[in-house]
C-alpha positions as MATLAB code, in Angstrom:
seq = 'MGSPTRAVVVYNPLAGASRGEEMSQRAERGLRYAGFEVERIPTRDRRGAAPVAREVAARVDLLVVVG';
ca = [
     -32.933  119.469   20.441;
     -29.376  120.768   20.034;
     -27.456  121.294   16.848;
     -25.811  118.288   15.178;
     -22.336  117.340   16.283;
     -19.830  118.536   13.706;
     -17.121  116.321   12.251;
     -14.475  116.844    9.599;
     -12.831  114.020    7.697;
      -9.422  115.064    6.357;
      -8.147  112.641    3.739;
      -5.304  112.038    1.341;
      -6.935  111.097   -1.972;
      -3.774  109.289   -3.099;
      -3.221  107.205    0.028;
      -3.761  103.457    0.104;
      -3.312  102.889   -3.631;
      -5.557  105.917   -4.245;
      -8.303  104.587   -1.970;
      -8.226  107.605    0.339;
     -11.287  109.123   -1.343;
     -13.262  105.897   -0.984;
     -12.267  105.431    2.644;
     -13.177  109.028    3.481;
     -16.613  108.481    1.937;
     -17.086  105.395    4.101;
     -16.109  107.391    7.179;
     -18.537  110.134    6.181;
     -21.413  107.674    5.780;
     -20.723  106.107    9.159;
     -20.529  109.465   10.879;
     -23.728  110.713    9.256;
     -25.469  107.518   10.326;
     -24.290  108.251   13.878;
     -25.840  111.738   13.700;
     -22.842  113.885   12.780;
     -22.883  116.791   10.372;
     -19.851  115.933    8.199;
     -17.484  117.818    5.929;
     -14.736  116.040    3.965;
     -11.560  117.964    3.110;
      -8.723  116.568    0.973;
      -5.102  117.265    1.842;
      -3.614  119.967   -0.377;
       0.042  119.159   -0.661;
       2.882  117.045    0.692;
       2.555  118.571    4.161;
      -0.418  116.269    4.596;
      -3.282  116.575    7.042;
      -1.604  118.679    9.738;
      -2.229  122.134    8.206;
      -5.862  121.307    7.428;
      -6.395  119.806   10.882;
      -5.035  122.952   12.545;
      -7.401  125.119   10.488;
     -10.561  123.203   11.381;
      -9.864  121.889   14.884;
     -11.471  124.810   16.713;
     -14.761  124.583   14.810;
     -15.487  120.861   14.991;
     -16.368  118.328   17.656;
     -14.572  115.437   15.959;
     -11.624  115.353   13.573;
     -10.963  112.182   11.568;
      -7.860  111.726    9.406;
      -7.853  109.089    6.653;
      -4.787  108.055    4.677;
];
């Protein structure tokens, strides 16, 4: 059997009336249930998800952005 499919969930913890954290956890649970190995990464500053997405894109099979 091959290695698990890798996914990263990039999220803005302040998005959606500060529900970004909760929504990213929901996404993580769903992905794990589907067989993904999941890492969640919060955005770091006002530039948002783009810098984080560029950093991780080459090492994952699926990139999910929340918020």
